[in-house]
A tleap script that builds the chain and sets N, CA, C and O, in Angstrom:
source leaprc.protein.ff14SB
mol = sequence {
  NMET ALA MET ARG THR TYR VAL VAL SER VAL
  ALA GLY GLY THR ALA THR THR SER MET GLN
  ILE GLN ALA ASN GLY THR ILE LYS ALA ILE
  ALA CYS SER ILE VAL SER ALA ALA ALA GLY
  SER TYR GLU ILE SER LEU ASN PRO LEU SER
  GLN ILE ALA THR ALA ALA PRO ALA SER ASP
  VAL LEU ALA ARG VAL ARG ILE GLY ALA THR
  ALA GLY MET ILE ASN VAL VAL ILE PRO THR
  SER PHE SER VAL LYS ALA PHE GLN VAL ILE
  TYR VAL HIE CYS THR GLY ALA ALA ASN VAL
  GLY GLU VAL SER LEU PHE CVAL
}
set mol.1.N position { 96.555 109.940 87.099 }
set mol.1.CA position { 95.975 110.434 88.565 }
set mol.1.C position { 96.400 111.536 89.038 }
set mol.1.O position { 97.540 111.869 88.716 }
set mol.2.N position { 95.739 112.276 89.792 }
set mol.2.CA position { 95.952 113.738 90.385 }
set mol.2.C position { 96.833 113.869 91.359 }
set mol.2.O position { 96.202 113.473 92.339 }
set mol.3.N position { 98.202 114.262 91.826 }
set mol.3.CA position { 98.831 114.508 93.002 }
set mol.3.C position { 97.896 115.213 93.773 }
set mol.3.O position { 97.054 116.071 93.507 }
set mol.4.N position { 98.330 114.514 95.013 }
set mol.4.CA position { 97.723 114.974 96.625 }
set mol.4.C position { 98.758 115.576 97.163 }
set mol.4.O position { 99.917 115.168 97.093 }
set mol.5.N position { 98.436 116.426 97.640 }
set mol.5.CA position { 99.133 117.234 98.643 }
set mol.5.C position { 98.869 117.137 100.459 }
set mol.5.O position { 97.835 117.606 100.933 }
set mol.6.N position { 99.819 116.549 101.261 }
set mol.6.CA position { 99.356 116.923 102.549 }
set mol.6.C position { 100.379 118.025 103.125 }
set mol.6.O position { 101.565 118.276 102.915 }
set mol.7.N position { 99.228 118.646 104.067 }
set mol.7.CA position { 100.437 119.476 104.591 }
set mol.7.C position { 100.288 119.675 106.088 }
set mol.7.O position { 99.136 119.539 106.500 }
set mol.8.N position { 101.080 119.924 106.849 }
set mol.8.CA position { 101.039 120.268 108.134 }
set mol.8.C position { 101.987 121.176 108.746 }
set mol.8.O position { 103.109 121.265 108.247 }
set mol.9.N position { 101.647 121.927 109.863 }
set mol.9.CA position { 102.279 122.972 110.432 }
set mol.9.C position { 102.893 122.611 111.654 }
set mol.9.O position { 102.300 121.975 112.525 }
set mol.10.N position { 104.425 123.118 111.772 }
set mol.10.CA position { 105.227 122.658 112.858 }
set mol.10.C position { 105.106 124.059 113.805 }
set mol.10.O position { 105.183 125.183 113.309 }
set mol.11.N position { 104.902 123.803 115.256 }
set mol.11.CA position { 104.950 124.406 115.814 }
set mol.11.C position { 106.118 125.162 116.459 }
set mol.11.O position { 105.978 126.171 117.151 }
set mol.12.N position { 107.360 124.535 116.143 }
set mol.12.CA position { 108.684 124.547 116.592 }
set mol.12.C position { 108.897 124.265 118.110 }
set mol.12.O position { 108.035 123.848 118.884 }
set mol.13.N position { 110.037 124.526 118.368 }
set mol.13.CA position { 110.304 123.926 119.713 }
set mol.13.C position { 110.816 122.500 119.797 }
set mol.13.O position { 111.125 122.130 118.664 }
set mol.14.N position { 110.988 121.719 120.553 }
set mol.14.CA position { 110.624 120.218 120.752 }
set mol.14.C position { 109.190 119.814 120.747 }
set mol.14.O position { 108.378 119.957 121.661 }
set mol.15.N position { 109.007 119.280 119.561 }
set mol.15.CA position { 107.478 118.807 119.293 }
set mol.15.C position { 107.577 118.025 118.237 }
set mol.15.O position { 108.562 118.066 117.499 }
set mol.16.N position { 106.324 117.035 118.003 }
set mol.16.CA position { 105.837 116.159 117.034 }
set mol.16.C position { 104.893 116.533 116.450 }
set mol.16.O position { 104.088 117.043 117.229 }
set mol.17.N position { 104.424 116.542 114.975 }
set mol.17.CA position { 103.523 116.513 114.956 }
set mol.17.C position { 103.255 115.573 113.812 }
set mol.17.O position { 104.259 115.004 113.384 }
set mol.18.N position { 101.763 115.204 113.050 }
set mol.18.CA position { 101.679 113.997 112.382 }
set mol.18.C position { 100.587 114.547 111.165 }
set mol.18.O position { 99.946 115.596 111.090 }
set mol.19.N position { 100.666 113.426 110.303 }
set mol.19.CA position { 99.665 113.361 109.106 }
set mol.19.C position { 99.374 112.146 108.600 }
set mol.19.O position { 100.310 111.364 108.435 }
set mol.20.N position { 98.248 111.809 108.310 }
set mol.20.CA position { 97.806 110.397 107.754 }
set mol.20.C position { 97.386 110.524 106.479 }
set mol.20.O position { 96.466 111.185 105.997 }
set mol.21.N position { 98.378 109.627 105.879 }
set mol.21.CA position { 97.860 109.227 104.310 }
set mol.21.C position { 96.518 108.871 104.139 }
set mol.21.O position { 95.985 108.082 104.919 }
set mol.22.N position { 95.850 109.424 103.097 }
set mol.22.CA position { 94.427 109.057 102.726 }
set mol.22.C position { 94.268 107.925 101.770 }
set mol.22.O position { 93.319 107.145 101.702 }
set mol.23.N position { 95.414 107.960 100.999 }
set mol.23.CA position { 95.575 106.638 99.814 }
set mol.23.C position { 96.616 106.281 99.447 }
set mol.23.O position { 97.617 106.991 99.358 }
set mol.24.N position { 96.513 104.889 99.123 }
set mol.24.CA position { 98.004 104.317 98.445 }
set mol.24.C position { 98.535 105.086 97.526 }
set mol.24.O position { 97.801 105.650 96.715 }
set mol.25.N position { 100.126 105.266 97.488 }
set mol.25.CA position { 100.501 106.231 96.828 }
set mol.25.C position { 102.343 106.152 96.625 }
set mol.25.O position { 103.047 105.177 96.892 }
set mol.26.N position { 102.743 107.331 96.145 }
set mol.26.CA position { 104.069 107.322 96.630 }
set mol.26.C position { 104.534 108.953 96.733 }
set mol.26.O position { 104.267 109.871 95.957 }
set mol.27.N position { 105.215 108.962 97.801 }
set mol.27.CA position { 105.559 110.481 97.914 }
set mol.27.C position { 106.833 110.738 97.076 }
set mol.27.O position { 107.913 110.149 97.027 }
set mol.28.N position { 106.236 112.043 96.299 }
set mol.28.CA position { 107.401 112.206 95.042 }
set mol.28.C position { 108.121 113.490 95.537 }
set mol.28.O position { 109.079 113.724 94.801 }
set mol.29.N position { 108.014 114.209 96.324 }
set mol.29.CA position { 108.537 115.393 96.960 }
set mol.29.C position { 108.301 115.440 98.304 }
set mol.29.O position { 107.308 114.810 98.669 }
set mol.30.N position { 109.038 116.103 99.286 }
set mol.30.CA position { 109.132 116.672 100.541 }
set mol.30.C position { 109.333 118.175 100.229 }
set mol.30.O position { 110.196 118.708 99.532 }
set mol.31.N position { 107.986 118.890 101.151 }
set mol.31.CA position { 108.661 120.359 101.109 }
set mol.31.C position { 108.622 121.132 102.383 }
set mol.31.O position { 107.619 121.120 103.097 }
set mol.32.N position { 109.884 121.920 102.730 }
set mol.32.CA position { 109.974 121.995 104.225 }
set mol.32.C position { 109.642 123.853 104.261 }
set mol.32.O position { 110.426 124.466 103.537 }
set mol.33.N position { 109.155 124.269 104.609 }
set mol.33.CA position { 109.236 125.881 104.732 }
set mol.33.C position { 109.690 126.353 105.971 }
set mol.33.O position { 108.814 126.331 106.835 }
set mol.34.N position { 110.524 126.672 106.246 }
set mol.34.CA position { 110.966 126.921 107.938 }
set mol.34.C position { 111.332 128.685 108.079 }
set mol.34.O position { 111.961 129.358 107.263 }
set mol.35.N position { 110.829 129.060 109.144 }
set mol.35.CA position { 111.016 130.315 109.855 }
set mol.35.C position { 112.381 129.916 110.895 }
set mol.35.O position { 112.241 128.870 111.528 }
set mol.36.N position { 113.043 130.308 111.001 }
set mol.36.CA position { 114.404 129.634 111.740 }
set mol.36.C position { 114.680 130.843 112.763 }
set mol.36.O position { 114.712 132.046 112.505 }
set mol.37.N position { 114.822 130.358 113.683 }
set mol.37.CA position { 114.843 131.075 115.061 }
set mol.37.C position { 116.439 130.917 115.639 }
set mol.37.O position { 117.367 131.719 115.743 }
set mol.38.N position { 116.272 129.383 115.981 }
set mol.38.CA position { 117.456 128.653 116.837 }
set mol.38.C position { 117.734 127.391 115.763 }
set mol.38.O position { 117.085 126.948 114.815 }
set mol.39.N position { 119.059 127.020 116.398 }
set mol.39.CA position { 119.900 125.626 116.040 }
set mol.39.C position { 118.755 124.565 116.248 }
set mol.39.O position { 118.062 124.504 117.264 }
set mol.40.N position { 118.626 123.582 114.950 }
set mol.40.CA position { 117.599 122.837 115.231 }
set mol.40.C position { 117.432 121.787 114.076 }
set mol.40.O position { 118.016 121.904 112.998 }
set mol.41.N position { 116.677 120.863 114.356 }
set mol.41.CA position { 116.106 120.211 113.116 }
set mol.41.C position { 115.014 119.653 112.899 }
set mol.41.O position { 114.311 119.355 113.865 }
set mol.42.N position { 114.534 119.332 111.404 }
set mol.42.CA position { 113.163 119.030 111.306 }
set mol.42.C position { 113.492 117.331 110.678 }
set mol.42.O position { 114.364 117.073 109.848 }
set mol.43.N position { 112.696 116.473 111.220 }
set mol.43.CA position { 112.987 115.033 110.830 }
set mol.43.C position { 111.455 114.485 110.460 }
set mol.43.O position { 110.502 114.441 111.238 }
set mol.44.N position { 111.478 114.087 109.087 }
set mol.44.CA position { 110.559 113.359 108.670 }
set mol.44.C position { 110.278 112.004 108.751 }
set mol.44.O position { 111.076 111.436 108.005 }
set mol.45.N position { 109.625 111.292 109.223 }
set mol.45.CA position { 109.557 109.807 109.741 }
set mol.45.C position { 108.715 109.064 109.885 }
set mol.45.O position { 107.705 109.623 110.312 }
set mol.46.N position { 108.557 107.522 109.667 }
set mol.46.CA position { 107.360 106.710 110.180 }
set mol.46.C position { 107.521 106.278 111.573 }
set mol.46.O position { 106.763 105.451 112.079 }
set mol.47.N position { 108.464 106.809 112.179 }
set mol.47.CA position { 108.602 106.443 113.684 }
set mol.47.C position { 107.976 107.581 114.416 }
set mol.47.O position { 108.156 108.759 114.110 }
set mol.48.N position { 107.179 107.135 115.467 }
set mol.48.CA position { 106.768 108.214 116.360 }
set mol.48.C position { 107.423 108.753 117.364 }
set mol.48.O position { 106.980 109.680 118.041 }
set mol.49.N position { 108.575 108.182 117.532 }
set mol.49.CA position { 109.737 108.420 118.236 }
set mol.49.C position { 111.002 109.177 117.522 }
set mol.49.O position { 111.639 108.529 116.692 }
set mol.50.N position { 111.280 110.139 117.729 }
set mol.50.CA position { 112.491 111.316 117.046 }
set mol.50.C position { 113.440 110.634 117.209 }
set mol.50.O position { 113.453 109.848 118.156 }
set mol.51.N position { 114.465 110.727 116.373 }
set mol.51.CA position { 115.692 110.199 116.191 }
set mol.51.C position { 116.747 111.340 115.840 }
set mol.51.O position { 117.900 111.020 115.547 }
set mol.52.N position { 116.463 112.292 115.862 }
set mol.52.CA position { 117.551 113.496 115.614 }
set mol.52.C position { 118.557 113.630 116.395 }
set mol.52.O position { 119.352 114.483 115.999 }
set mol.53.N position { 118.825 113.128 117.332 }
set mol.53.CA position { 119.905 112.878 117.986 }
set mol.53.C position { 120.719 111.638 117.943 }
set mol.53.O position { 121.683 111.348 118.650 }
set mol.54.N position { 120.106 110.891 116.894 }
set mol.54.CA position { 121.032 110.051 116.232 }
set mol.54.C position { 122.020 110.012 115.112 }
set mol.54.O position { 121.534 110.350 114.032 }
set mol.55.N position { 123.321 109.678 115.094 }
set mol.55.CA position { 124.193 110.108 114.035 }
set mol.55.C position { 123.368 109.115 112.797 }
set mol.55.O position { 122.830 109.702 111.859 }
set mol.56.N position { 123.329 107.906 112.864 }
set mol.56.CA position { 122.865 107.058 111.987 }
set mol.56.C position { 120.950 106.420 111.988 }
set mol.56.O position { 120.718 105.228 112.189 }
set mol.57.N position { 120.214 107.075 111.825 }
set mol.57.CA position { 119.106 106.662 111.879 }
set mol.57.C position { 118.390 105.475 111.265 }
set mol.57.O position { 118.716 104.959 110.196 }
set mol.58.N position { 117.545 105.151 111.912 }
set mol.58.CA position { 117.038 103.761 111.424 }
set mol.58.C position { 116.238 104.027 109.840 }
set mol.58.O position { 115.878 105.183 109.618 }
set mol.59.N position { 116.041 103.238 109.042 }
set mol.59.CA position { 115.639 103.586 107.446 }
set mol.59.C position { 114.162 104.021 107.886 }
set mol.59.O position { 113.605 104.270 106.817 }
set mol.60.N position { 113.405 104.200 108.749 }
set mol.60.CA position { 112.262 104.699 108.973 }
set mol.60.C position { 112.249 106.261 109.037 }
set mol.60.O position { 111.246 106.974 109.052 }
set mol.61.N position { 113.344 106.590 109.067 }
set mol.61.CA position { 113.743 108.232 108.557 }
set mol.61.C position { 113.590 108.315 107.238 }
set mol.61.O position { 113.918 107.353 106.544 }
set mol.62.N position { 113.113 109.369 106.718 }
set mol.62.CA position { 112.655 109.687 105.214 }
set mol.62.C position { 113.347 110.766 104.752 }
set mol.62.O position { 113.636 110.914 103.565 }
set mol.63.N position { 113.746 111.846 105.985 }
set mol.63.CA position { 114.321 113.029 105.853 }
set mol.63.C position { 114.838 113.899 106.803 }
set mol.63.O position { 114.146 113.997 107.817 }
set mol.64.N position { 115.819 114.535 106.769 }
set mol.64.CA position { 116.153 115.518 107.836 }
set mol.64.C position { 116.173 116.881 107.168 }
set mol.64.O position { 116.350 116.892 105.950 }
set mol.65.N position { 116.024 117.954 107.764 }
set mol.65.CA position { 116.550 119.272 107.325 }
set mol.65.C position { 117.168 120.035 108.641 }
set mol.65.O position { 116.515 120.174 109.675 }
set mol.66.N position { 118.319 120.443 108.494 }
set mol.66.CA position { 119.372 121.252 109.474 }
set mol.66.C position { 118.981 122.486 109.444 }
set mol.66.O position { 119.020 123.106 108.381 }
set mol.67.N position { 118.509 123.101 110.671 }
set mol.67.CA position { 118.316 124.646 110.923 }
set mol.67.C position { 119.151 125.514 111.471 }
set mol.67.O position { 119.503 125.215 112.612 }
set mol.68.N position { 119.648 126.644 110.960 }
set mol.68.CA position { 120.894 127.051 111.379 }
set mol.68.C position { 120.588 128.202 112.560 }
set mol.68.O position { 119.408 128.554 112.577 }
set mol.69.N position { 121.522 128.896 113.623 }
set mol.69.CA position { 120.873 129.375 114.278 }
set mol.69.C position { 120.458 130.844 113.911 }
set mol.69.O position { 119.575 131.354 114.599 }
set mol.70.N position { 120.999 131.548 112.919 }
set mol.70.CA position { 120.614 132.837 112.065 }
set mol.70.C position { 119.312 132.885 111.754 }
set mol.70.O position { 118.896 131.911 111.126 }
set mol.71.N position { 118.330 133.977 112.084 }
set mol.71.CA position { 117.248 134.055 111.805 }
set mol.71.C position { 116.811 134.225 110.199 }
set mol.71.O position { 117.375 135.005 109.432 }
set mol.72.N position { 116.012 133.596 109.938 }
set mol.72.CA position { 115.781 134.002 108.373 }
set mol.72.C position { 114.866 133.013 107.933 }
set mol.72.O position { 114.174 132.564 108.846 }
set mol.73.N position { 114.622 132.463 106.631 }
set mol.73.CA position { 113.497 131.806 105.640 }
set mol.73.C position { 114.319 130.789 105.314 }
set mol.73.O position { 115.482 131.130 105.095 }
set mol.74.N position { 114.042 129.527 105.205 }
set mol.74.CA position { 114.512 128.386 104.745 }
set mol.74.C position { 113.515 127.687 103.866 }
set mol.74.O position { 112.444 127.394 104.397 }
set mol.75.N position { 113.672 127.422 102.799 }
set mol.75.CA position { 112.892 126.590 101.872 }
set mol.75.C position { 113.370 125.390 101.199 }
set mol.75.O position { 113.969 125.544 100.134 }
set mol.76.N position { 113.206 124.306 101.628 }
set mol.76.CA position { 113.892 122.896 100.927 }
set mol.76.C position { 112.990 121.981 100.475 }
set mol.76.O position { 111.980 121.666 101.104 }
set mol.77.N position { 113.387 121.421 99.135 }
set mol.77.CA position { 112.413 120.426 98.281 }
set mol.77.C position { 113.404 119.340 98.353 }
set mol.77.O position { 114.600 119.540 98.140 }
set mol.78.N position { 112.848 118.043 98.692 }
set mol.78.CA position { 113.763 116.889 98.906 }
set mol.78.C position { 112.971 115.825 97.794 }
set mol.78.O position { 111.883 115.328 98.087 }
set mol.79.N position { 113.569 115.581 96.656 }
set mol.79.CA position { 112.734 114.515 95.911 }
set mol.79.C position { 113.056 113.201 96.511 }
set mol.79.O position { 114.161 112.792 96.868 }
set mol.80.N position { 111.850 112.577 96.566 }
set mol.80.CA position { 111.967 111.255 96.871 }
set mol.80.C position { 111.257 110.408 96.340 }
set mol.80.O position { 110.532 110.854 95.451 }
set mol.81.N position { 111.164 109.019 96.608 }
set mol.81.CA position { 110.095 107.697 96.037 }
set mol.81.C position { 109.749 107.085 96.768 }
set mol.81.O position { 109.731 105.919 96.374 }
set mol.82.N position { 109.270 107.253 98.172 }
set mol.82.CA position { 108.703 106.234 98.753 }
set mol.82.C position { 106.948 105.954 98.919 }
set mol.82.O position { 106.037 106.752 99.136 }
set mol.83.N position { 106.944 104.488 98.717 }
set mol.83.CA position { 105.546 104.415 98.709 }
set mol.83.C position { 105.058 104.409 100.292 }
set mol.83.O position { 105.689 104.049 101.286 }
set mol.84.N position { 103.660 104.953 100.173 }
set mol.84.CA position { 103.049 104.524 101.232 }
set mol.84.C position { 101.344 104.119 100.781 }
set mol.84.O position { 100.783 104.126 99.685 }
set mol.85.N position { 100.839 103.767 102.211 }
set mol.85.CA position { 99.538 103.190 102.145 }
set mol.85.C position { 98.409 103.915 102.708 }
set mol.85.O position { 98.692 104.941 103.326 }
set mol.86.N position { 97.322 103.621 102.627 }
set mol.86.CA position { 96.248 104.473 103.326 }
set mol.86.C position { 96.261 104.207 104.576 }
set mol.86.O position { 96.505 103.062 104.956 }
set mol.87.N position { 96.002 105.214 105.443 }
set mol.87.CA position { 96.064 105.486 106.979 }
set mol.87.C position { 97.274 105.312 107.508 }
set mol.87.O position { 97.366 105.433 108.730 }
set mol.88.N position { 98.391 105.012 106.779 }
set mol.88.CA position { 99.733 105.118 107.249 }
set mol.88.C position { 100.191 106.541 108.008 }
set mol.88.O position { 99.963 107.618 107.457 }
set mol.89.N position { 100.744 106.480 109.098 }
set mol.89.CA position { 100.979 107.913 109.802 }
set mol.89.C position { 102.707 108.380 109.335 }
set mol.89.O position { 103.676 107.621 109.358 }
set mol.90.N position { 102.700 109.750 108.953 }
set mol.90.CA position { 103.954 110.219 108.679 }
set mol.90.C position { 104.115 111.584 110.004 }
set mol.90.O position { 103.274 112.455 110.226 }
set mol.91.N position { 105.176 111.434 110.569 }
set mol.91.CA position { 105.519 112.173 112.001 }
set mol.91.C position { 106.481 113.336 111.499 }
set mol.91.O position { 107.405 113.008 110.756 }
set mol.92.N position { 106.370 114.304 111.756 }
set mol.92.CA position { 107.340 115.584 111.525 }
set mol.92.C position { 107.985 115.723 113.038 }
set mol.92.O position { 107.260 115.823 114.028 }
set mol.93.N position { 108.970 115.719 113.086 }
set mol.93.CA position { 109.842 115.846 114.531 }
set mol.93.C position { 110.375 117.110 114.053 }
set mol.93.O position { 110.585 117.521 112.911 }
set mol.94.N position { 110.588 117.770 115.513 }
set mol.94.CA position { 111.392 119.579 115.612 }
set mol.94.C position { 112.357 119.651 116.626 }
set mol.94.O position { 112.238 118.973 117.646 }
set mol.95.N position { 113.156 120.292 116.470 }
set mol.95.CA position { 114.017 120.702 117.852 }
set mol.95.C position { 114.301 122.172 117.364 }
set mol.95.O position { 114.186 122.415 116.163 }
set mol.96.N position { 114.628 123.054 118.153 }
set mol.96.CA position { 115.007 124.362 118.270 }
set mol.96.C position { 113.801 125.017 118.708 }
set mol.96.O position { 112.692 124.600 118.373 }
set mol.97.N position { 113.963 125.990 119.416 }
set mol.97.CA position { 113.094 126.841 119.945 }
set mol.97.C position { 112.651 128.061 118.784 }
set mol.97.O position { 113.432 128.882 118.303 }
set mol.98.N position { 111.541 127.967 118.555 }
set mol.98.CA position { 110.471 128.712 117.560 }
set mol.98.C position { 110.726 128.608 116.546 }
set mol.98.O position { 110.856 129.705 116.003 }
set mol.99.N position { 110.952 127.457 115.664 }
set mol.99.CA position { 111.452 127.333 114.541 }
set mol.99.C position { 110.056 126.556 113.844 }
set mol.99.O position { 109.926 125.332 113.808 }
set mol.100.N position { 109.318 127.285 113.448 }
set mol.100.CA position { 108.141 127.207 113.164 }
set mol.100.C position { 108.436 126.876 111.585 }
set mol.100.O position { 109.477 127.085 110.962 }
set mol.101.N position { 107.105 126.248 111.085 }
set mol.101.CA position { 106.987 126.160 109.721 }
set mol.101.C position { 106.137 125.424 109.305 }
set mol.101.O position { 105.289 125.039 110.109 }
set mol.102.N position { 106.083 125.049 108.137 }
set mol.102.CA position { 105.128 124.047 107.509 }
set mol.102.C position { 106.078 122.732 106.397 }
set mol.102.O position { 107.123 122.716 105.746 }
set mol.103.N position { 105.253 122.031 106.626 }
set mol.103.CA position { 105.580 120.498 105.994 }
set mol.103.C position { 104.927 120.113 105.211 }
set mol.103.O position { 103.765 119.883 105.548 }
set mol.104.N position { 105.378 119.816 103.615 }
set mol.104.CA position { 104.311 119.506 102.785 }
set mol.104.C position { 105.063 118.155 102.181 }
set mol.104.O position { 106.263 117.897 102.086 }
set mol.105.N position { 103.805 117.344 101.784 }
set mol.105.CA position { 104.132 116.051 101.181 }
set mol.105.C position { 103.538 115.885 99.627 }
set mol.105.O position { 102.315 115.896 99.487 }
set mol.106.N position { 104.238 115.760 98.686 }
set mol.106.CA position { 103.557 115.708 97.635 }
set mol.106.C position { 103.565 114.167 96.912 }
set mol.106.O position { 104.528 113.709 96.298 }
set mol.107.N position { 102.116 113.395 97.154 }
set mol.107.CA position { 101.921 112.062 96.790 }
set mol.107.C position { 101.089 112.060 95.493 }
set mol.107.O position { 100.779 110.994 94.960 }
savepdb mol mol.pdb
quit
């Protein structure tokens, strides 16, 4: 079976964006490409509400990327093995002014 990629742009600031899975599968990797401008975080989650401020998030948080306050480019690939179903929604939460970027899921 061919790998499918889902990509979403993150506007930066305190924001949430989402992507809907089109078919059953397994997320094999999460890639984040971030242009950092301020301290903050990206959180990839099954929950529409951000848990970035929690020290011990619930199990529906798939990954987090911490962003430093120095301007620069951050590229992170997180290997994973998380099963998803058709029409399931994956949320990307962001904090930090102007921390724009892209998040890609490889299913």
